[in-house]
PATOR-355658 format. One record per residue (C-alpha): residue in one letter; x, y, z. Coordinates in Angstrom, 1 decimal, padded with zeros to 4 digits. Last residue first. Layout:
+---+--------+--------+--------+
: r :      u :      v :      w :
+---+--------+--------+--------+
: a :      X :      Y :      Z :
...
+---+--------+--------+--------+
END
This chain:
+---+--------+--------+--------+
: r :      u :      v :      w :
+---+--------+--------+--------+
: x : -022.3 : -032.6 :  056.2 :
: x : -020.1 : -031.6 :  053.2 :
: x : -022.7 : -030.0 :  050.9 :
: x : -025.0 : -027.9 :  053.1 :
: x : -022.9 : -027.7 :  056.3 :
: x : -019.5 : -027.0 :  054.6 :
: x : -021.1 : -024.7 :  052.0 :
: x : -022.8 : -022.5 :  054.7 :
: x : -019.6 : -022.3 :  056.8 :
: x : -017.6 : -021.3 :  053.7 :
: x : -020.1 : -018.6 :  052.9 :
: x : -019.8 : -017.2 :  056.4 :
: x : -016.0 : -017.2 :  056.3 :
: x : -015.9 : -015.7 :  052.9 :
: x : -018.3 : -012.9 :  054.0 :
: x : -016.2 : -011.9 :  057.0 :
: x : -017.4 : -010.4 :  060.3 :
: x : -015.7 : -013.3 :  062.1 :
: x : -017.7 : -016.4 :  063.1 :
: x : -019.1 : -017.7 :  066.4 :
: x : -021.1 : -020.9 :  065.8 :
: x : -024.3 : -021.7 :  067.8 :
: x : -025.9 : -024.6 :  069.6 :
: x : -027.6 : -024.1 :  072.9 :
: x : -029.0 : -026.5 :  075.5 :
: x : -032.1 : -025.4 :  077.3 :
: x : -032.0 : -023.8 :  080.7 :
: x : -033.0 : -020.3 :  079.7 :
: x : -036.0 : -021.6 :  077.7 :
: x : -037.5 : -023.6 :  080.6 :
: x : -040.8 : -021.6 :  080.7 :
: x : -041.0 : -021.6 :  076.9 :
: x : -044.5 : -023.0 :  076.4 :
: x : -045.7 : -021.6 :  079.7 :
: x : -044.9 : -018.0 :  078.9 :
: x : -041.8 : -016.6 :  080.4 :
: x : -042.3 : -014.7 :  083.7 :
: x : -042.5 : -011.0 :  083.7 :
: x : -039.3 : -008.9 :  084.4 :
: x : -039.8 : -006.8 :  087.5 :
: x : -040.1 : -003.1 :  087.2 :
: x : -037.8 : -000.1 :  087.9 :
: x : -037.7 :  001.0 :  084.2 :
: x : -034.1 : -000.2 :  084.2 :
: x : -035.5 : -003.7 :  085.0 :
: x : -037.9 : -003.6 :  082.0 :
: x : -035.1 : -002.4 :  079.7 :
: x : -032.7 : -005.1 :  080.8 :
: x : -035.4 : -007.8 :  080.7 :
: x : -036.2 : -007.4 :  077.0 :
: x : -037.8 : -010.6 :  075.7 :
: x : -040.3 : -010.8 :  078.6 :
: x : -041.8 : -007.5 :  077.3 :
: x : -043.6 : -009.3 :  074.5 :
: x : -042.8 : -007.8 :  071.1 :
: x : -044.1 : -005.5 :  068.4 :
: x : -047.1 : -003.8 :  070.0 :
: x : -048.2 : -001.6 :  067.1 :
: x : -049.5 :  001.7 :  068.5 :
: x : -053.1 :  002.5 :  067.5 :
: x : -054.5 :  006.0 :  067.7 :
: x : -058.2 :  006.2 :  067.4 :
: x : -059.6 :  009.5 :  066.1 :
: x : -061.0 :  012.2 :  068.4 :
: x : -057.5 :  013.2 :  069.6 :
: x : -056.6 :  014.4 :  066.1 :
: x : -053.0 :  015.4 :  065.3 :
: x : -050.9 :  012.9 :  067.2 :
: x : -047.1 :  013.4 :  066.8 :
: x : -045.8 :  013.4 :  070.4 :
: x : -048.4 :  011.0 :  071.8 :
: x : -047.9 :  008.4 :  069.0 :
: x : -044.1 :  008.8 :  069.2 :
: x : -044.1 :  008.1 :  072.9 :
: x : -046.4 :  005.1 :  072.4 :
: x : -044.2 :  003.7 :  069.6 :
: x : -041.1 :  004.1 :  071.7 :
: x : -042.9 :  002.1 :  074.5 :
: x : -043.7 : -000.6 :  071.9 :
: x : -040.0 : -001.0 :  071.3 :
: x : -039.3 : -001.1 :  075.0 :
: x : -041.8 : -003.8 :  075.8 :
: x : -044.9 : -002.4 :  077.4 :
: x : -046.3 : -003.6 :  080.7 :
: x : -050.0 : -002.7 :  081.4 :
: x : -051.0 : -001.9 :  085.0 :
: x : -052.7 :  001.2 :  083.6 :
: x : -051.3 :  004.4 :  085.1 :
: x : -048.2 :  002.9 :  086.9 :
: x : -047.4 :  000.6 :  084.0 :
: x : -047.8 :  003.4 :  081.5 :
: x : -045.4 :  005.6 :  083.6 :
: x : -042.8 :  002.9 :  084.1 :
: x : -042.6 :  001.9 :  080.5 :
: x : -042.6 :  005.5 :  079.5 :
: x : -039.7 :  006.3 :  081.8 :
: x : -037.8 :  003.4 :  080.3 :
: x : -038.2 :  004.7 :  076.8 :
: x : -037.4 :  008.2 :  077.8 :
: x : -034.1 :  007.1 :  079.3 :
: x : -033.3 :  005.0 :  076.2 :
: x : -033.8 :  007.7 :  073.6 :
: x : -036.8 :  008.3 :  071.4 :
: x : -037.0 :  009.5 :  067.8 :
: x : -040.2 :  010.8 :  066.2 :
: x : -041.7 :  010.6 :  062.7 :
: x : -044.7 :  011.7 :  060.7 :
: x : -045.5 :  010.1 :  057.4 :
: x : -047.5 :  010.4 :  054.2 :
: x : -047.7 :  014.1 :  053.6 :
: x : -044.1 :  014.3 :  054.8 :
: x : -043.0 :  011.9 :  052.1 :
: x : -044.9 :  013.8 :  049.4 :
: x : -043.3 :  017.1 :  050.6 :
: x : -039.9 :  015.5 :  050.3 :
: x : -040.6 :  014.6 :  046.7 :
: x : -041.5 :  018.2 :  045.9 :
: x : -038.5 :  019.6 :  047.8 :
: x : -035.8 :  017.5 :  046.1 :
: x : -034.5 :  014.7 :  048.3 :
: x : -031.3 :  015.3 :  050.3 :
: x : -028.5 :  012.8 :  050.3 :
: x : -025.5 :  012.2 :  052.5 :
: x : -022.9 :  010.0 :  050.7 :
: x : -021.9 :  006.4 :  049.7 :
: x : -024.9 :  004.1 :  050.0 :
: x : -027.4 :  007.0 :  049.4 :
: x : -025.7 :  007.8 :  046.1 :
: x : -026.0 :  004.3 :  044.7 :
: x : -029.6 :  004.3 :  046.0 :
: x : -030.4 :  007.5 :  044.1 :
: x : -028.9 :  006.2 :  040.8 :
: x : -031.0 :  003.0 :  041.1 :
: x : -034.1 :  005.1 :  041.9 :
: x : -033.8 :  007.2 :  038.8 :
: x : -033.3 :  004.1 :  036.8 :
: x : -036.3 :  002.4 :  038.3 :
: x : -038.7 :  005.2 :  037.7 :
: x : -041.7 :  004.2 :  039.8 :
: x : -042.7 :  007.9 :  040.1 :
: x : -039.8 :  008.8 :  042.3 :
: x : -042.1 :  008.8 :  045.4 :
: x : -043.3 :  005.3 :  044.5 :
: x : -039.7 :  003.9 :  044.3 :
: x : -038.8 :  005.9 :  047.4 :
: x : -041.4 :  003.8 :  049.3 :
: x : -039.8 :  000.5 :  048.3 :
: x : -036.3 :  001.9 :  048.9 :
: x : -037.3 :  002.6 :  052.5 :
: x : -037.5 : -001.2 :  052.8 :
: x : -033.7 : -001.4 :  053.5 :
: x : -033.5 :  000.9 :  056.5 :
: x : -029.8 :  001.4 :  056.8 :
: x : -028.2 :  002.0 :  060.3 :
: x : -030.1 : -000.6 :  062.3 :
: x : -030.5 : -001.0 :  066.0 :
: x : -034.3 : -001.2 :  065.8 :
: x : -034.5 : -004.8 :  067.1 :
: x : -032.0 : -003.9 :  069.7 :
: x : -034.3 : -001.6 :  071.7 :
: x : -032.3 : -001.0 :  074.9 :
: x : -029.7 :  000.7 :  072.7 :
: x : -026.5 :  000.0 :  070.7 :
: x : -025.6 :  003.0 :  068.5 :
: x : -024.6 :  002.3 :  064.9 :
: x : -022.4 :  005.0 :  063.3 :
: x : -024.4 :  007.5 :  061.3 :
: x : -025.6 :  007.0 :  057.7 :
: x : -027.0 :  010.2 :  056.1 :
: x : -030.4 :  010.8 :  054.5 :
: x : -031.0 :  014.5 :  055.2 :
: x : -034.5 :  015.9 :  054.7 :
: x : -034.6 :  017.3 :  058.2 :
: x : -037.8 :  015.8 :  059.7 :
: x : -038.4 :  012.8 :  057.3 :
: x : -034.7 :  012.0 :  056.7 :
: x : -033.7 :  012.5 :  060.3 :
: x : -036.6 :  010.4 :  061.5 :
: x : -035.6 :  007.6 :  059.1 :
: x : -031.9 :  007.7 :  060.0 :
: x : -032.8 :  007.5 :  063.7 :
: x : -030.6 :  005.0 :  065.3 :
: x : -031.3 :  006.7 :  068.6 :
: x : -034.7 :  005.0 :  068.7 :
: x : -037.5 :  005.0 :  066.2 :
: x : -041.2 :  005.6 :  065.8 :
: x : -042.4 :  006.3 :  062.2 :
: x : -045.9 :  007.6 :  062.5 :
: x : -048.6 :  006.8 :  059.9 :
: x : -051.5 :  009.2 :  060.2 :
: x : -055.2 :  009.4 :  059.1 :
: x : -055.7 :  005.9 :  057.7 :
: x : -058.8 :  005.0 :  055.7 :
: x : -058.1 :  001.6 :  054.1 :
: x : -058.3 :  001.8 :  050.3 :
: x : -055.4 : -000.3 :  049.1 :
: x : -053.2 :  002.8 :  049.2 :
: x : -053.8 :  003.0 :  053.0 :
: x : -053.0 : -000.7 :  053.4 :
: x : -049.8 : -000.2 :  051.3 :
: x : -048.6 :  002.6 :  053.6 :
: x : -049.4 :  000.3 :  056.6 :
: x : -047.2 : -002.4 :  055.1 :
: x : -044.5 :  000.2 :  054.6 :
: x : -044.8 :  000.7 :  058.4 :
: x : -043.7 : -002.9 :  059.1 :
: x : -041.0 : -002.9 :  056.5 :
: x : -039.2 :  000.3 :  057.4 :
: x : -036.0 : -001.5 :  058.6 :
: x : -036.0 :  000.1 :  062.0 :
: x : -039.6 :  000.4 :  063.0 :
: x : -041.8 :  001.1 :  066.0 :
: x : -045.1 :  001.9 :  064.2 :
: x : -047.6 :  004.5 :  065.4 :
: x : -050.9 :  004.1 :  063.6 :
: x : -053.8 :  006.5 :  063.0 :
: x : -057.4 :  005.4 :  062.3 :
: x : -060.1 :  006.8 :  060.0 :
: x : -063.8 :  006.3 :  060.6 :
: x : -066.3 :  004.4 :  058.6 :
: x : -063.7 :  001.8 :  057.5 :
: x : -063.3 :  001.2 :  060.3 :
: x : -065.1 :  001.2 :  063.6 :
: x : -062.3 :  000.0 :  065.9 :
: x : -062.3 : -003.7 :  065.2 :
: x : -062.4 : -003.2 :  061.4 :
: x : -059.4 : -000.8 :  061.7 :
: x : -057.3 : -003.2 :  063.7 :
: x : -057.9 : -006.0 :  061.2 :
: x : -057.2 : -003.9 :  058.2 :
: x : -053.8 : -002.8 :  059.7 :
: x : -053.3 : -006.5 :  060.7 :
: x : -053.5 : -007.7 :  057.1 :
: x : -050.7 : -005.6 :  055.6 :
: x : -048.1 : -007.6 :  057.5 :
: x : -048.6 : -010.7 :  055.4 :
: x : -047.8 : -008.8 :  052.2 :
: x : -044.6 : -007.3 :  053.7 :
: x : -043.1 : -010.7 :  054.6 :
: x : -044.2 : -012.2 :  051.2 :
: x : -042.2 : -009.5 :  049.4 :
: x : -038.9 : -010.8 :  050.7 :
: x : -036.6 : -007.8 :  051.5 :
: x : -038.2 : -008.2 :  054.9 :
: x : -035.7 : -010.8 :  055.8 :
: x : -036.5 : -014.4 :  055.1 :
: x : -034.7 : -014.6 :  051.8 :
: x : -034.2 : -017.8 :  049.7 :
: x : -031.0 : -019.0 :  047.9 :
: x : -031.6 : -021.9 :  045.5 :
: x : -029.3 : -024.8 :  045.7 :
: x : -027.1 : -026.7 :  043.2 :
: x : -025.8 : -023.8 :  041.2 :
: x : -022.5 : -024.1 :  043.0 :
: x : -023.9 : -022.5 :  046.2 :
: x : -020.8 : -020.2 :  046.4 :
: x : -021.9 : -018.8 :  043.0 :
: x : -024.8 : -017.0 :  044.6 :
: x : -023.4 : -013.5 :  043.9 :
: x : -025.8 : -010.6 :  044.6 :
: x : -027.9 : -012.8 :  046.9 :
: x : -024.9 : -013.6 :  049.1 :
: x : -023.8 : -010.0 :  049.1 :
: x : -027.3 : -009.0 :  050.3 :
: x : -027.0 : -011.4 :  053.2 :
: x : -023.5 : -010.2 :  054.0 :
: x : -024.8 : -006.6 :  054.1 :
: x : -027.5 : -007.7 :  056.5 :
: x : -025.0 : -009.2 :  058.9 :
: x : -022.8 : -006.2 :  058.8 :
: x : -025.9 : -004.0 :  059.3 :
: x : -026.8 : -006.1 :  062.4 :
: x : -023.4 : -005.5 :  064.1 :
: x : -020.1 : -007.3 :  064.0 :
: x : -018.4 : -010.4 :  065.4 :
: x : -021.1 : -012.6 :  063.8 :
: x : -023.0 : -015.2 :  065.9 :
: x : -024.2 : -017.9 :  063.5 :
: x : -027.1 : -020.1 :  064.1 :
: x : -027.7 : -023.2 :  061.9 :
: x : -031.0 : -025.1 :  061.6 :
: x : -031.4 : -028.1 :  059.3 :
: x : -030.5 : -030.7 :  061.9 :
: x : -033.0 : -029.4 :  064.4 :
: x : -031.4 : -028.1 :  067.6 :
: x : -033.5 : -025.1 :  068.3 :
: x : -031.8 : -023.8 :  071.5 :
: x : -029.8 : -021.2 :  069.6 :
: x : -032.7 : -019.2 :  068.2 :
: x : -035.0 : -018.7 :  071.2 :
: x : -031.9 : -018.5 :  073.3 :
: x : -030.6 : -015.5 :  071.5 :
: x : -033.9 : -013.5 :  071.8 :
: x : -034.2 : -014.5 :  075.5 :
: x : -030.6 : -013.4 :  076.2 :
: x : -031.2 : -010.1 :  074.4 :
: x : -029.4 : -009.4 :  071.1 :
: x : -026.1 : -007.6 :  070.7 :
: x : -023.6 : -010.1 :  072.2 :
: x : -022.6 : -011.4 :  068.8 :
: x : -024.7 : -009.7 :  066.0 :
: x : -027.1 : -012.3 :  064.6 :
: x : -026.7 : -014.5 :  061.5 :
: x : -029.4 : -017.1 :  060.7 :
: x : -028.7 : -020.1 :  058.4 :
: x : -031.6 : -022.2 :  057.4 :
: x : -031.5 : -025.5 :  055.4 :
: x : -034.8 : -026.0 :  053.6 :
: x : -036.6 : -028.8 :  051.8 :
: x : -037.5 : -031.2 :  054.6 :
: x : -039.0 : -028.3 :  056.5 :
: x : -039.6 : -028.7 :  060.3 :
: x : -037.3 : -025.9 :  061.4 :
: x : -038.8 : -023.4 :  058.8 :
: x : -041.4 : -021.3 :  060.7 :
: x : -039.7 : -021.5 :  064.1 :
: x : -036.4 : -020.7 :  062.5 :
: x : -037.9 : -017.7 :  060.8 :
: x : -039.5 : -016.5 :  064.0 :
: x : -036.3 : -016.9 :  066.0 :
: x : -034.3 : -015.1 :  063.4 :
: x : -036.7 : -012.2 :  062.7 :
: x : -036.8 : -011.3 :  066.4 :
: x : -033.3 : -010.1 :  067.4 :
: x : -031.4 : -007.9 :  065.0 :
: x : -031.6 : -010.7 :  062.5 :
: x : -029.8 : -011.7 :  059.3 :
: x : -030.9 : -014.5 :  057.0 :
: x : -029.4 : -017.1 :  054.7 :
: x : -032.0 : -019.6 :  053.7 :
: x : -030.9 : -022.5 :  051.5 :
: x : -033.3 : -024.2 :  049.2 :
: x : -034.1 : -027.7 :  048.0 :
: x : -036.4 : -028.3 :  045.0 :
: x : -039.1 : -030.8 :  044.2 :
: x : -041.0 : -028.0 :  042.4 :
: x : -044.3 : -028.8 :  044.2 :
: x : -042.5 : -029.5 :  047.4 :
: x : -040.6 : -026.3 :  047.1 :
: x : -043.8 : -024.3 :  046.6 :
: x : -045.7 : -025.7 :  049.5 :
: x : -042.8 : -025.8 :  051.9 :
: x : -042.0 : -022.2 :  051.0 :
: x : -045.5 : -021.0 :  051.6 :
: x : -045.6 : -022.9 :  054.9 :
: x : -042.4 : -021.2 :  056.1 :
: x : -043.6 : -017.9 :  054.9 :
: x : -046.8 : -018.2 :  057.0 :
: x : -044.9 : -018.6 :  060.3 :
: x : -042.7 : -015.8 :  059.0 :
: x : -045.3 : -013.2 :  058.3 :
: x : -047.4 : -013.0 :  061.5 :
: x : -044.5 : -014.4 :  063.5 :
: x : -042.4 : -011.2 :  062.9 :
: x : -044.7 : -009.4 :  065.3 :
: x : -042.9 : -011.0 :  068.2 :
: x : -043.6 : -013.6 :  071.0 :
: x : -041.9 : -016.6 :  069.3 :
: x : -045.0 : -018.7 :  069.0 :
: x : -047.3 : -015.9 :  068.1 :
: x : -049.2 : -013.6 :  070.5 :
: x : -046.7 : -010.7 :  070.0 :
: x : -048.7 : -008.5 :  067.7 :
: x : -050.7 : -006.9 :  070.4 :
: x : -052.3 : -003.8 :  068.9 :
: x : -051.9 : -001.2 :  071.6 :
: x : -054.7 :  001.4 :  071.9 :
: x : -055.4 :  005.1 :  072.5 :
: x : -058.9 :  006.5 :  071.8 :
: x : -059.2 :  007.5 :  075.5 :
: x : -056.4 :  005.7 :  077.3 :
: x : -054.3 :  002.5 :  077.2 :
: x : -056.8 :  000.2 :  075.5 :
: x : -055.6 : -003.3 :  074.5 :
: x : -056.3 : -004.6 :  071.0 :
: x : -056.0 : -008.3 :  070.3 :
: x : -054.0 : -009.6 :  067.3 :
: x : -054.7 : -013.4 :  067.1 :
: x : -058.2 : -012.9 :  068.6 :
: x : -058.0 : -016.4 :  070.1 :
: x : -054.7 : -015.6 :  071.8 :
: x : -051.7 : -017.9 :  071.8 :
: x : -051.1 : -018.1 :  068.1 :
: x : -050.9 : -021.6 :  066.4 :
: x : -054.4 : -021.2 :  064.9 :
: x : -052.9 : -018.3 :  063.0 :
: x : -050.6 : -020.3 :  060.8 :
: x : -052.8 : -023.4 :  060.4 :
: x : -055.8 : -021.2 :  059.2 :
: x : -053.6 : -019.2 :  056.9 :
: x : -052.1 : -022.4 :  055.3 :
: x : -055.6 : -023.9 :  055.0 :
: x : -056.8 : -020.7 :  053.3 :
: x : -053.9 : -020.9 :  050.8 :
: x : -054.6 : -024.6 :  050.1 :
: x : -058.3 : -023.9 :  049.4 :
: x : -057.5 : -020.9 :  047.2 :
: x : -055.0 : -022.9 :  045.1 :
: x : -051.6 : -021.4 :  045.1 :
: x : -050.1 : -019.4 :  042.2 :
: x : -053.5 : -018.1 :  041.5 :
: x : -052.5 : -014.4 :  042.0 :
: x : -050.7 : -014.7 :  045.3 :
: x : -051.1 : -011.0 :  045.7 :
: x : -054.9 : -011.2 :  045.1 :
: x : -055.2 : -013.9 :  047.8 :
: x : -053.4 : -011.9 :  050.5 :
: x : -056.2 : -009.4 :  051.5 :
: x : -059.3 : -011.7 :  051.4 :
: x : -057.2 : -014.6 :  052.8 :
: x : -056.0 : -012.5 :  055.7 :
: x : -059.6 : -011.7 :  056.6 :
: x : -060.4 : -015.4 :  056.8 :
: x : -057.3 : -016.0 :  059.0 :
: x : -058.1 : -013.1 :  061.4 :
: x : -061.7 : -014.2 :  061.8 :
: x : -064.3 : -012.2 :  059.8 :
: x : -066.7 : -010.0 :  061.8 :
: x : -066.4 : -007.0 :  059.5 :
: x : -065.3 : -008.0 :  056.0 :
: x : -068.3 : -006.4 :  054.3 :
: x : -067.1 : -002.9 :  055.5 :
: x : -063.9 : -003.4 :  053.4 :
: x : -066.0 : -004.1 :  050.3 :
: x : -068.3 : -001.2 :  051.0 :
: x : -065.3 :  001.1 :  051.6 :
: x : -064.0 :  000.2 :  048.2 :
: x : -061.0 : -002.0 :  047.8 :
: x : -057.8 : -001.4 :  045.7 :
: x : -055.4 : -004.1 :  044.5 :
: x : -051.9 : -002.8 :  043.8 :
: x : -050.4 : -003.0 :  040.3 :
: x : -046.8 : -004.0 :  039.4 :
: x : -046.5 : -005.5 :  042.9 :
: x : -043.1 : -004.8 :  044.5 :
: x : -039.8 : -006.6 :  044.3 :
: x : -036.7 : -005.1 :  045.8 :
: x : -033.7 : -004.0 :  043.8 :
: x : -030.2 : -005.4 :  043.5 :
: x : -030.5 : -006.0 :  039.7 :
: x : -031.3 : -009.7 :  040.2 :
: x : -034.1 : -008.9 :  042.5 :
: x : -033.8 : -009.8 :  046.2 :
: x : -036.1 : -012.4 :  047.6 :
: x : -036.1 : -014.9 :  044.7 :
: x : -038.2 : -017.7 :  046.1 :
: x : -041.3 : -015.7 :  047.0 :
: x : -040.8 : -013.6 :  043.9 :
: x : -040.8 : -016.8 :  041.7 :
: x : -044.0 : -018.0 :  043.2 :
: x : -045.6 : -014.6 :  043.0 :
: x : -045.0 : -014.1 :  039.2 :
: x : -041.9 : -012.3 :  038.0 :
: x : -041.1 : -009.3 :  035.9 :
: x : -037.5 : -009.4 :  034.8 :
: x : -034.8 : -007.2 :  036.4 :
: x : -033.6 : -003.8 :  035.4 :
: x : -036.1 : -001.4 :  036.8 :
: x : -034.4 : -000.6 :  040.1 :
: x : -037.6 : -001.1 :  042.3 :
: x : -038.0 : -004.5 :  040.7 :
: x : -041.3 : -005.6 :  039.3 :
: x : -044.0 : -008.1 :  040.4 :
: x : -046.8 : -009.4 :  038.2 :
: x : -050.1 : -010.7 :  039.7 :
+---+--------+--------+--------+
END
């Protein structure tokens, strides 16, 4: 399979090179040149498959022969055998035709594990074959960092540097990253916000000269296509477990960077019957404002009880806009330049397309806590605050009560004690495998919000250690 850049001025690449490239050389994001499409009969034939076997059916066309089928299946088996629930992504019912898809059964208790535990194995396979070493520079608003570290900490071919905004992630999220003491793992607390961290990652990819041409820079953020590819699978999995493809499902997706819901959009385009895709967001609501009011405008970052969605710029929205703009890279490049510097409105025809595809809803902290409390009182089920936002959005935007509504459960509530306590509830105990997490030794470097300082730190630890 060939991959092309959303900005139309980078070479087409095969999967292996896209995996290692992350961001395209023209600043765009890679997407498949052609998307596989499955008939209802084909999707129906996948009923009863285990999660890893279903993942192979969906992921194998994207890999396009770059990895032997047997090796790919083994990677998928190893990835999802490491999850804490036999179903991998179990469904919990909240009400009539209302479900939570639990995507927090992985080793770091967040949906990011679905992609990043696989990504670590893919990178090891490819780098071993090429006998190359790589440097990962990533940014996290809370969950990506720990999942990426967990996936890559044992790699002999990767040094991983993860930036998080200082004092802006939960204690559990921080400890999951900073207590991993492997020699190839480096945590950086940046005196800034997530967007500052993300902008420095993009700047590193735009000019990789600081690595002296001696190391390849690899992305673990959702700019890396492999992240999106792996997330497509659980939309099919939920559908097949709730009567699909013979009936259509709706999904409410807590999202900040638009990657997780873009995977749902891809699943729909690949043939999965999806009735609604709902963008659920917090006070940092650039996606909701764009969809509801047709005004893409950056606002100052607000710090909320849902830090994984405390993002000003939703990077993966570019992948959707590429399709909305007829896959015209030059048009999109001009649009992205404008979006980075000024408020933008889409023309009415393109905005109509966006609204045909997505509904949206924004939820503040008090409503988030109230929903956690209400759902717990009604069902005994404890939502994390991000998933609570998804439940609010699902109920606010739902069009058809006779069709299943699935909210993506993005994280375990233990990771967000402040929100749970503000909802008037007790924080649950940490799972057995991390019961001593809060007592573990930490290792982290505090750096200013400065690209040169971050790059100097990387160079010192890669080349001078």
